[in-house]
N, C-alpha and C positions, 0 to 999 in steps of 0.2 A: 519588150514586155513591160518595162518600167513606165513607158508612156501610156500604156493601156491601164495599168493599175492606178495611177494617180488620178485620172479623170473618174474612174469608177469609185474610188474612195471619196473624192469630192462630192460626187453625185449622191452617194450613200449618206454622207454627213449632212448634205443639204436636205435630203428627204427626212432624215431623222429630226433635224431642226424644225422642219415644217410640221411633222407629226406632233412634236412636243408642243409647239405653239398652238396647234389646232386643239389639242386636248386641254391646254391651259385656257384657251379662249372658250371652249365648250363649258368648262367648269365655271369660268367667270360669268358666262351667259346664264348658266343654271342658277348661280347665286343672285343675279339680277332678277330672274324670274321668281325666285323664292321671295325676295324682298317685295316685289310687286304683288305677289299673291297675299302676303301678310298685310300689306297696305290696303289691298282691295277688301280683304276680310274685315279689317278694322272699319273701313268706310261703309261696307254693306250692313254691318251690325251697329252702326252709330256709336262706336267705342271712342271714348275720350281718353287720351293718354295723359297721365299726370306724372309729376317728377318728385313728389313727396308722398310718403305713406300717410294716409289719413288715420285719424284716431280709430281705434278698434271698431267702434260702432258707427263711424261716419262715412263708410264706403257708400258712394252713390251707385245706382245701377249703371252699368256700362262704363264705369270708371276703372281703368286699368293702370297700374303702376308699372313704370318701365324698370325692369330688373337689369337688363343688359341690352345691347343692340338688338332690336327686333324681338326681344323676349319680354312679354308683358304678363302681369298677374292681377287678378281681381279676387278679393276675399268675399265669399258669399255667406259663410258661416264662421263666426268667431271661434267656436270651440269652448271647452270648459276652462275658463280662466282660474278656477279654483284648483286646478292640477298644476304640476310643475311645468315651467316653460321648457321647450326643447333646447337641448344643449349638445355640443359635439360629442359623438360616440353613442348617443341614445339610439335604441333600436326602434325603427319606424315601421309600422304596418300601413301600407298604402293600397287603397282601392282606387281604381281610375277607369275612365273611359277615354280612349284616344280616337281622334277623328281627323280627317283631312280638312283643309281650309277652303276647298273649292266651293263653287256655287251650290253644288249638290254633294255635300260631304259624305264620305264613306266612314262609318265607324269601324275601326280596326281592332279595338279591344274594349271589353266591358268590365264593370266593377262588381257585378252581382255574383253571389256565391254559386249560382247556377252555371255561370260561365267559367269561373275560376274558384275552386274550393278554398284556395289560400290567397290572401293578399300578398302583394310584393313586400318582401321584408329586407331591410338593409339598415346600415348605420348612417346616421346623420353626419354629414361632412366628411365622409370617407368614400373612396372609389369603390364602386360596386357595379356588377353587371345588372343588378336588379333595380338600379336607379340611373338617372341621367343628371347632368349638371343643371338643367332647367328645373328639375324637381327639387334639387338641393337649394337653389335660389328661392323657390316658392315656399319651401318648408320654413325658411328663416322668417318669412313674413307670416305664415300661418300660425306658428308658435305653440299651439296647444292641442291636446287630444280632442278629437271631434271637429277640428277645423275643416272647412271645405273651401275650395276655390277653383278658379278657372285659369288656365295657363295657355298662352300662345307661345310656342317654342320653335325657334329656327333649328335647322338641322345641326348646326355647329354645337348646340347645347342639348341636343336630343340623343336618343339611343343610336342614331346612325352617324354620330359625330366622326367616327373613324372610317366610315365607309364612303364610297363615292356618291352615295345617294344624297340628293339635296331636296329633301321633303320636309316642309314645316308641318307641325301638328298642333292641334288644340287638345287640351286635356281638361277633364273635370276630375278633380282630386278630392279624396276623403282621407284624412290622416289620423292615425292613432299612435301614441307613444306607448310602447310595451312597458309595463311595470314588472319589476323583478321581485 
């Protein structure tokens, strides 16, 4: 009986090892596809990646600042610089449009009050289910109430960061700091 159990245990261990390697390889392949999709989106839209934040009024069209690996931001509207600049703990109200980065993108969320009566509300630089790490990075650049921007966000910095989903998204963002 011992002779039978040992080969069966060895076979089970080998199969378990193969299935673990397969799932690791599948995830690694998904990450490669995600990076390629982001790179293709950047190429299709003639986006130029920059590594220094331009002066507030010097953002050129299609110029995106690299926030993190494969996470890029473009400021489209400066916002009201006469208001206070965002700081840690401020309550942010965010309207957004989320879309896939494919050739024929699907819009998955809208920012109009017809689609969502309330904007997403969360604290700046705190963990919240109502925001993602990519948004937090973008807010630091947006800075003021009324600021608007575009974000290209990989899955590791998006809402699906803890899930097995490897889907990058584009976001159009409108930010307001709530006054108390």
